[in-house]
N, CA, C and O atoms as CSV, one atom per row, in Angstrom:
chain,resi,resn,atom,element,x,y,z
A,1,UNK,N,N,22.952,6.757,-4.862
A,1,UNK,CA,C,22.888,5.664,-3.900
A,1,UNK,C,C,21.442,5.455,-3.466
A,1,UNK,O,O,20.760,6.402,-3.074
A,2,UNK,N,N,20.989,4.231,-3.538
A,2,UNK,CA,C,19.612,3.898,-3.165
A,2,UNK,C,C,19.462,3.910,-1.648
A,2,UNK,O,O,20.410,3.654,-0.905
A,3,UNK,N,N,18.258,4.211,-1.218
A,3,UNK,CA,C,17.952,4.299,0.210
A,3,UNK,C,C,16.816,3.327,0.528
A,3,UNK,O,O,15.829,3.251,-0.204
A,4,UNK,N,N,16.965,2.589,1.621
A,4,UNK,CA,C,15.899,1.693,2.068
A,4,UNK,C,C,14.789,2.525,2.702
A,4,UNK,O,O,15.046,3.382,3.548
A,5,UNK,N,N,13.553,2.261,2.284
A,5,UNK,CA,C,12.381,2.978,2.776
A,5,UNK,C,C,11.460,1.975,3.464
A,5,UNK,O,O,11.118,0.954,2.867
A,6,UNK,N,N,11.049,2.244,4.715
A,6,UNK,CA,C,10.160,1.315,5.410
A,6,UNK,C,C,8.829,1.127,4.670
A,6,UNK,O,O,8.277,2.084,4.128
A,7,UNK,N,N,8.326,-0.092,4.652
A,7,UNK,CA,C,7.001,-0.383,4.116
A,7,UNK,C,C,5.996,0.081,5.155
A,7,UNK,O,O,6.032,-0.359,6.304
A,8,UNK,N,N,5.100,0.969,4.750
A,8,UNK,CA,C,4.130,1.526,5.701
A,8,UNK,C,C,3.141,0.481,6.206
A,8,UNK,O,O,2.813,0.449,7.392
A,9,UNK,N,N,2.670,-0.371,5.301
A,9,UNK,CA,C,1.718,-1.412,5.672
A,9,UNK,C,C,2.235,-2.752,5.147
A,9,UNK,O,O,2.062,-3.056,3.967
A,10,UNK,N,N,2.866,-3.555,6.004
A,10,UNK,CA,C,3.425,-4.817,5.523
A,10,UNK,C,C,2.373,-5.811,5.042
A,10,UNK,O,O,2.717,-6.828,4.439
A,11,UNK,N,N,1.109,-5.535,5.297
A,11,UNK,CA,C,0.052,-6.454,4.877
A,11,UNK,C,C,-0.579,-6.056,3.547
A,11,UNK,O,O,-1.551,-6.673,3.113
A,12,UNK,N,N,-0.028,-5.020,2.893
A,12,UNK,CA,C,-0.564,-4.661,1.577
A,12,UNK,C,C,-0.309,-5.808,0.605
A,12,UNK,O,O,0.593,-6.619,0.816
A,13,UNK,N,N,-1.099,-5.872,-0.449
A,13,UNK,CA,C,-1.096,-7.009,-1.360
A,13,UNK,C,C,0.279,-7.305,-1.964
A,13,UNK,O,O,0.714,-8.457,-1.957
A,14,UNK,N,N,0.962,-6.300,-2.479
A,14,UNK,CA,C,2.258,-6.531,-3.129
A,14,UNK,C,C,3.267,-7.102,-2.129
A,14,UNK,O,O,3.989,-8.048,-2.444
A,15,UNK,N,N,3.313,-6.535,-0.945
A,15,UNK,CA,C,4.266,-7.001,0.069
A,15,UNK,C,C,3.957,-8.439,0.479
A,15,UNK,O,O,4.873,-9.246,0.638
A,16,UNK,N,N,2.693,-8.760,0.649
A,16,UNK,CA,C,2.309,-10.139,0.983
A,16,UNK,C,C,2.699,-11.102,-0.127
A,16,UNK,O,O,3.195,-12.196,0.143
A,17,UNK,N,N,2.478,-10.703,-1.370
A,17,UNK,CA,C,2.840,-11.575,-2.490
A,17,UNK,C,C,4.344,-11.799,-2.554
A,17,UNK,O,O,4.790,-12.914,-2.825
A,18,UNK,N,N,5.125,-10.766,-2.311
A,18,UNK,CA,C,6.585,-10.911,-2.304
A,18,UNK,C,C,7.004,-11.868,-1.191
A,18,UNK,O,O,7.859,-12.727,-1.406
A,19,UNK,N,N,6.413,-11.731,-0.009
A,19,UNK,CA,C,6.737,-12.608,1.118
A,19,UNK,C,C,6.344,-14.056,0.818
A,19,UNK,O,O,7.104,-14.979,1.114
A,20,UNK,N,N,5.177,-14.256,0.242
A,20,UNK,CA,C,4.729,-15.605,-0.113
A,20,UNK,C,C,5.653,-16.220,-1.163
A,20,UNK,O,O,5.975,-17.406,-1.094
A,21,UNK,N,N,6.076,-15.412,-2.131
A,21,UNK,CA,C,7.016,-15.865,-3.153
A,21,UNK,C,C,8.319,-16.325,-2.502
A,21,UNK,O,O,8.843,-17.383,-2.849
A,22,UNK,N,N,8.844,-15.540,-1.562
A,22,UNK,CA,C,10.108,-15.865,-0.897
A,22,UNK,C,C,10.014,-17.199,-0.170
A,22,UNK,O,O,10.901,-18.043,-0.303
A,23,UNK,N,N,8.953,-17.394,0.593
A,23,UNK,CA,C,8.780,-18.645,1.345
A,23,UNK,C,C,8.633,-19.825,0.383
A,23,UNK,O,O,9.235,-20.878,0.595
A,24,UNK,N,N,7.844,-19.653,-0.660
A,24,UNK,CA,C,7.643,-20.729,-1.623
A,24,UNK,C,C,8.943,-21.111,-2.331
A,24,UNK,O,O,9.255,-22.295,-2.453
A,25,UNK,N,N,9.700,-20.121,-2.795
A,25,UNK,CA,C,10.947,-20.409,-3.506
A,25,UNK,C,C,11.962,-21.094,-2.597
A,25,UNK,O,O,12.649,-22.026,-3.017
A,26,UNK,N,N,12.054,-20.636,-1.364
A,26,UNK,CA,C,12.977,-21.264,-0.414
A,26,UNK,C,C,12.546,-22.702,-0.139
A,26,UNK,O,O,13.371,-23.616,-0.125
A,27,UNK,N,N,11.252,-22.890,0.080
A,27,UNK,CA,C,10.732,-24.223,0.383
A,27,UNK,C,C,10.971,-25.184,-0.783
A,27,UNK,O,O,11.340,-26.338,-0.567
A,28,UNK,N,N,10.764,-24.719,-2.006
A,28,UNK,CA,C,10.996,-25.571,-3.171
A,28,UNK,C,C,12.485,-25.890,-3.347
A,28,UNK,O,O,12.847,-27.030,-3.639
A,29,UNK,N,N,13.333,-24.895,-3.172
A,29,UNK,CA,C,14.776,-25.095,-3.360
A,29,UNK,C,C,15.361,-26.022,-2.302
A,29,UNK,O,O,16.250,-26.820,-2.599
A,30,UNK,N,N,14.869,-25.921,-1.075
A,30,UNK,CA,C,15.392,-26.729,0.032
A,30,UNK,C,C,14.597,-27.997,0.276
A,30,UNK,O,O,14.939,-28.805,1.140
A,31,UNK,N,N,13.524,-28.163,-0.501
A,31,UNK,CA,C,12.638,-29.327,-0.341
A,31,UNK,C,C,12.150,-29.478,1.097
A,31,UNK,O,O,12.240,-30.543,1.708
A,32,UNK,N,N,11.633,-28.367,1.607
A,32,UNK,CA,C,11.064,-28.348,2.952
A,32,UNK,C,C,9.566,-28.096,2.857
A,32,UNK,O,O,9.049,-27.762,1.791
A,33,UNK,N,N,8.888,-28.256,3.957
A,33,UNK,CA,C,7.458,-27.986,4.013
A,33,UNK,C,C,7.228,-26.683,4.778
A,33,UNK,O,O,6.460,-26.643,5.739
A,34,UNK,N,N,7.901,-25.620,4.341
A,34,UNK,CA,C,7.760,-24.317,4.982
A,34,UNK,C,C,6.548,-23.612,4.396
A,34,UNK,O,O,6.385,-23.557,3.177
A,35,UNK,N,N,5.699,-23.072,5.262
A,35,UNK,CA,C,4.491,-22.384,4.824
A,35,UNK,C,C,4.491,-20.939,5.309
A,35,UNK,O,O,4.874,-20.652,6.443
A,36,UNK,N,N,4.062,-20.046,4.444
A,36,UNK,CA,C,3.932,-18.623,4.782
A,36,UNK,C,C,2.865,-18.435,5.854
A,36,UNK,O,O,1.798,-19.047,5.798
A,37,UNK,N,N,3.171,-17.570,6.845
A,37,UNK,CA,C,2.202,-17.236,7.889
A,37,UNK,C,C,1.887,-15.746,7.879
A,37,UNK,O,O,0.717,-15.363,7.876
A,38,UNK,N,N,2.930,-14.887,7.874
A,38,UNK,CA,C,2.704,-13.445,8.023
A,38,UNK,C,C,3.944,-12.662,7.595
A,38,UNK,O,O,5.039,-13.212,7.479
A,39,UNK,N,N,3.744,-11.365,7.363
A,39,UNK,CA,C,4.849,-10.422,7.165
A,39,UNK,C,C,4.899,-9.543,8.407
A,39,UNK,O,O,3.883,-8.965,8.793
A,40,UNK,N,N,6.060,-9.435,9.036
A,40,UNK,CA,C,6.211,-8.632,10.240
A,40,UNK,C,C,6.545,-7.192,9.882
A,40,UNK,O,O,5.931,-6.257,10.396
A,41,UNK,N,N,7.520,-7.021,8.998
A,41,UNK,CA,C,7.931,-5.679,8.579
A,41,UNK,C,C,8.715,-5.802,7.281
A,41,UNK,O,O,9.084,-6.896,6.853
A,42,UNK,N,N,8.957,-4.649,6.667
A,42,UNK,CA,C,9.710,-4.676,5.426
A,42,UNK,C,C,10.231,-3.318,5.031
A,42,UNK,O,O,9.823,-2.287,5.565
A,43,UNK,N,N,11.156,-3.345,4.068
A,43,UNK,CA,C,11.727,-2.149,3.488
A,43,UNK,C,C,11.895,-2.389,1.998
A,43,UNK,O,O,12.042,-3.528,1.554
A,44,UNK,N,N,11.874,-1.309,1.232
A,44,UNK,CA,C,12.117,-1.411,-0.204
A,44,UNK,C,C,13.202,-0.420,-0.604
A,44,UNK,O,O,13.430,0.584,0.070
A,45,UNK,N,N,13.862,-0.726,-1.714
A,45,UNK,CA,C,14.796,0.226,-2.308
A,45,UNK,C,C,14.762,0.033,-3.811
A,45,UNK,O,O,14.549,-1.075,-4.305
A,46,UNK,N,N,14.974,1.118,-4.530
A,46,UNK,CA,C,15.069,1.020,-5.982
A,46,UNK,C,C,16.369,0.309,-6.306
A,46,UNK,O,O,17.431,0.673,-5.801
A,47,UNK,N,N,16.280,-0.711,-7.155
A,47,UNK,CA,C,17.457,-1.499,-7.512
A,47,UNK,C,C,18.218,-0.816,-8.640
A,47,UNK,O,O,17.623,-0.172,-9.504
A,48,UNK,N,N,19.523,-0.961,-8.625
A,48,UNK,CA,C,20.356,-0.453,-9.699
A,48,UNK,C,C,19.974,-1.201,-10.977
A,48,UNK,O,O,19.930,-2.431,-10.980
A,49,UNK,N,N,19.701,-0.486,-12.042
A,49,UNK,CA,C,19.323,-1.115,-13.292
A,49,UNK,C,C,17.831,-1.369,-13.420
A,49,UNK,O,O,17.389,-1.903,-14.437
A,50,UNK,N,N,17.050,-1.004,-12.424
A,50,UNK,CA,C,15.600,-1.171,-12.478
A,50,UNK,C,C,15.087,-2.206,-11.501
A,50,UNK,O,O,15.846,-3.014,-10.967
A,51,UNK,N,N,13.810,-2.167,-11.282
A,51,UNK,CA,C,13.197,-3.089,-10.336
A,51,UNK,C,C,13.261,-2.567,-8.921
A,51,UNK,O,O,13.680,-1.437,-8.670
A,52,UNK,N,N,12.836,-3.412,-8.003
A,52,UNK,CA,C,12.776,-3.054,-6.588
A,52,UNK,C,C,13.340,-4.190,-5.759
A,52,UNK,O,O,13.058,-5.362,-6.011
A,53,UNK,N,N,14.142,-3.830,-4.764
A,53,UNK,CA,C,14.596,-4.796,-3.757
A,53,UNK,C,C,13.639,-4.719,-2.582
A,53,UNK,O,O,13.265,-3.632,-2.141
A,54,UNK,N,N,13.247,-5.884,-2.079
A,54,UNK,CA,C,12.386,-5.985,-0.902
A,54,UNK,C,C,13.154,-6.721,0.182
A,54,UNK,O,O,13.596,-7.852,-0.022
A,55,UNK,N,N,13.312,-6.085,1.325
A,55,UNK,CA,C,13.933,-6.728,2.484
A,55,UNK,C,C,12.819,-6.884,3.512
A,55,UNK,O,O,12.323,-5.902,4.065
A,56,UNK,N,N,12.434,-8.141,3.758
A,56,UNK,CA,C,11.275,-8.417,4.602
A,56,UNK,C,C,11.630,-9.345,5.753
A,56,UNK,O,O,12.559,-10.148,5.661
A,57,UNK,N,N,10.880,-9.220,6.827
A,57,UNK,CA,C,10.899,-10.199,7.909
A,57,UNK,C,C,9.551,-10.895,7.853
A,57,UNK,O,O,8.501,-10.269,8.000
A,58,UNK,N,N,9.604,-12.205,7.636
A,58,UNK,CA,C,8.380,-12.994,7.509
A,58,UNK,C,C,8.338,-14.065,8.591
A,58,UNK,O,O,9.366,-14.475,9.130
A,59,UNK,N,N,7.133,-14.500,8.889
A,59,UNK,CA,C,6.929,-15.641,9.776
A,59,UNK,C,C,6.501,-16.800,8.889
A,59,UNK,O,O,5.599,-16.670,8.062
A,60,UNK,N,N,7.161,-17.931,9.076
A,60,UNK,CA,C,6.830,-19.141,8.323
A,60,UNK,C,C,6.759,-20.312,9.290
A,60,UNK,O,O,7.367,-20.300,10.360
A,61,UNK,N,N,5.997,-21.326,8.883
A,61,UNK,CA,C,5.781,-22.491,9.749
A,61,UNK,C,C,6.279,-23.754,9.081
A,61,UNK,O,O,6.104,-23.964,7.881
A,62,UNK,N,N,6.904,-24.588,9.894
A,62,UNK,CA,C,7.284,-25.948,9.505
A,62,UNK,C,C,6.593,-26.855,10.514
A,62,UNK,O,O,7.007,-26.951,11.669
A,63,UNK,N,N,5.541,-27.513,10.061
A,63,UNK,CA,C,4.725,-28.261,11.015
A,63,UNK,C,C,4.006,-27.277,11.918
A,63,UNK,O,O,3.368,-26.339,11.438
A,64,UNK,N,N,4.106,-27.487,13.228
A,64,UNK,CA,C,3.455,-26.562,14.160
A,64,UNK,C,C,4.415,-25.496,14.687
A,64,UNK,O,O,3.999,-24.600,15.422
A,65,UNK,N,N,5.684,-25.584,14.323
A,65,UNK,CA,C,6.680,-24.616,14.798
A,65,UNK,C,C,6.797,-23.447,13.825
A,65,UNK,O,O,6.916,-23.641,12.616
A,66,UNK,N,N,6.762,-22.234,14.369
A,66,UNK,CA,C,6.952,-21.051,13.539
A,66,UNK,C,C,8.285,-20.391,13.871
A,66,UNK,O,O,8.823,-20.548,14.967
A,67,UNK,N,N,8.799,-19.654,12.900
A,67,UNK,CA,C,10.046,-18.916,13.095
A,67,UNK,C,C,10.020,-17.696,12.193
A,67,UNK,O,O,9.245,-17.618,11.240
A,68,UNK,N,N,10.888,-16.746,12.518
A,68,UNK,CA,C,11.037,-15.547,11.698
A,68,UNK,C,C,12.227,-15.718,10.770
A,68,UNK,O,O,13.247,-16.307,11.129
A,69,UNK,N,N,12.065,-15.182,9.558
A,69,UNK,CA,C,13.102,-15.249,8.543
A,69,UNK,C,C,13.282,-13.878,7.915
A,69,UNK,O,O,12.318,-13.139,7.718
A,70,UNK,N,N,14.521,-13.550,7.605
A,70,UNK,CA,C,14.801,-12.345,6.846
A,70,UNK,C,C,14.993,-12.761,5.393
A,70,UNK,O,O,15.727,-13.706,5.106
A,71,UNK,N,N,14.347,-12.070,4.497
A,71,UNK,CA,C,14.510,-12.409,3.086
A,71,UNK,C,C,14.769,-11.153,2.271
A,71,UNK,O,O,14.348,-10.053,2.630
A,72,UNK,N,N,15.463,-11.345,1.180
A,72,UNK,CA,C,15.743,-10.282,0.232
A,72,UNK,C,C,15.295,-10.774,-1.137
A,72,UNK,O,O,15.757,-11.804,-1.627
A,73,UNK,N,N,14.391,-10.020,-1.739
A,73,UNK,CA,C,13.810,-10.393,-3.027
A,73,UNK,C,C,13.958,-9.212,-3.978
A,73,UNK,O,O,13.766,-8.060,-3.588
A,74,UNK,N,N,14.300,-9.509,-5.230
A,74,UNK,CA,C,14.324,-8.495,-6.275
A,74,UNK,C,C,13.232,-8.804,-7.275
A,74,UNK,O,O,13.000,-9.966,-7.609
A,75,UNK,N,N,12.559,-7.769,-7.755
A,75,UNK,CA,C,11.557,-7.958,-8.792
A,75,UNK,C,C,11.004,-6.650,-9.291
A,75,UNK,O,O,11.328,-5.578,-8.780
A,76,UNK,N,N,10.168,-6.756,-10.295
A,76,UNK,CA,C,9.486,-5.610,-10.876
A,76,UNK,C,C,8.001,-5.799,-10.620
A,76,UNK,O,O,7.387,-6.697,-11.197
A,77,UNK,N,N,7.405,-4.959,-9.756
A,77,UNK,CA,C,5.983,-5.113,-9.473
A,77,UNK,C,C,5.166,-5.130,-10.770
A,77,UNK,O,O,5.362,-4.294,-11.651
A,78,UNK,N,N,4.252,-6.089,-10.867
A,78,UNK,CA,C,3.413,-6.235,-12.041
A,78,UNK,C,C,3.969,-7.174,-13.095
A,78,UNK,O,O,3.292,-7.486,-14.075
A,79,UNK,N,N,5.220,-7.632,-12.893
A,79,UNK,CA,C,5.819,-8.548,-13.869
A,79,UNK,C,C,5.511,-9.992,-13.497
A,79,UNK,O,O,4.996,-10.269,-12.414
A,80,UNK,N,N,5.832,-10.908,-14.405
A,80,UNK,CA,C,5.606,-12.331,-14.161
A,80,UNK,C,C,6.520,-12.822,-13.039
A,80,UNK,O,O,7.611,-12.292,-12.831
A,81,UNK,N,N,6.056,-13.834,-12.329
A,81,UNK,CA,C,6.818,-14.354,-11.186
A,81,UNK,C,C,8.131,-15.006,-11.592
A,81,UNK,O,O,9.049,-15.090,-10.776
A,82,UNK,N,N,8.244,-15.474,-12.842
A,82,UNK,CA,C,9.496,-16.126,-13.237
A,82,UNK,C,C,10.630,-15.133,-13.461
A,82,UNK,O,O,11.766,-15.541,-13.707
A,83,UNK,N,N,10.340,-13.841,-13.380
A,83,UNK,CA,C,11.404,-12.839,-13.492
A,83,UNK,C,C,11.895,-12.386,-12.121
A,83,UNK,O,O,12.892,-11.670,-12.032
A,84,UNK,N,N,11.218,-12.787,-11.062
A,84,UNK,CA,C,11.593,-12.399,-9.703
A,84,UNK,C,C,12.723,-13.294,-9.203
A,84,UNK,O,O,12.859,-14.434,-9.647
A,85,UNK,N,N,13.537,-12.774,-8.272
A,85,UNK,CA,C,14.678,-13.519,-7.740
A,85,UNK,C,C,14.701,-13.448,-6.218
A,85,UNK,O,O,14.590,-12.374,-5.627
A,86,UNK,N,N,14.846,-14.608,-5.604
A,86,UNK,CA,C,15.070,-14.677,-4.163
A,86,UNK,C,C,16.576,-14.599,-3.948
A,86,UNK,O,O,17.308,-15.508,-4.339
A,87,UNK,N,N,17.033,-13.533,-3.338
A,87,UNK,CA,C,18.464,-13.302,-3.141
A,87,UNK,C,C,18.990,-13.862,-1.819
A,87,UNK,O,O,20.127,-14.327,-1.731
A,88,UNK,N,N,18.143,-13.807,-0.802
A,88,UNK,CA,C,18.584,-14.289,0.520
A,88,UNK,C,C,17.363,-14.717,1.312
A,88,UNK,O,O,16.291,-14.124,1.199
A,89,UNK,N,N,17.544,-15.765,2.121
A,89,UNK,CA,C,16.485,-16.236,3.004
A,89,UNK,C,C,17.165,-16.908,4.172
A,89,UNK,O,O,17.754,-17.978,4.014
A,90,UNK,N,N,17.096,-16.302,5.337
A,90,UNK,CA,C,17.771,-16.900,6.487
A,90,UNK,C,C,16.941,-16.732,7.751
A,90,UNK,O,O,16.241,-15.739,7.949
A,91,UNK,N,N,17.055,-17.742,8.587
A,91,UNK,CA,C,16.334,-17.747,9.855
A,91,UNK,C,C,16.940,-16.716,10.792
A,91,UNK,O,O,18.160,-16.565,10.870
A,92,UNK,N,N,16.084,-16.023,11.488
A,92,UNK,CA,C,16.524,-15.051,12.488
A,92,UNK,C,C,16.545,-15.771,13.823
A,92,UNK,O,O,15.508,-16.211,14.321
A,93,UNK,N,N,17.723,-15.887,14.392
A,93,UNK,CA,C,17.861,-16.549,15.696
A,93,UNK,C,C,17.775,-15.506,16.784
A,93,UNK,O,O,18.503,-14.514,16.769
A,94,UNK,N,N,16.868,-15.738,17.740
A,94,UNK,CA,C,16.719,-14.761,18.820
A,94,UNK,C,C,17.205,-15.276,20.137
A,94,UNK,O,O,17.143,-14.565,21.139
């Protein structure tokens, strides 16, 4: 059974790229003007069958309004972006 491990530095390059990918894919799929702002926190787990699952909380902006979103992304670090998958992207209501 895989275990979620906290990301020690959410601003490291790989984590930022995963977060930017998530915002971009969601924005393209929903035809919105959502822009990446920051990564708040994250966790990773080894995926069954290979790769890594990333569960992140990101801040994104639509116009001047920002909001937090939880996203789940699967991918293999170092692989091409067309092999990555955005599994979930939802606004966190506080």
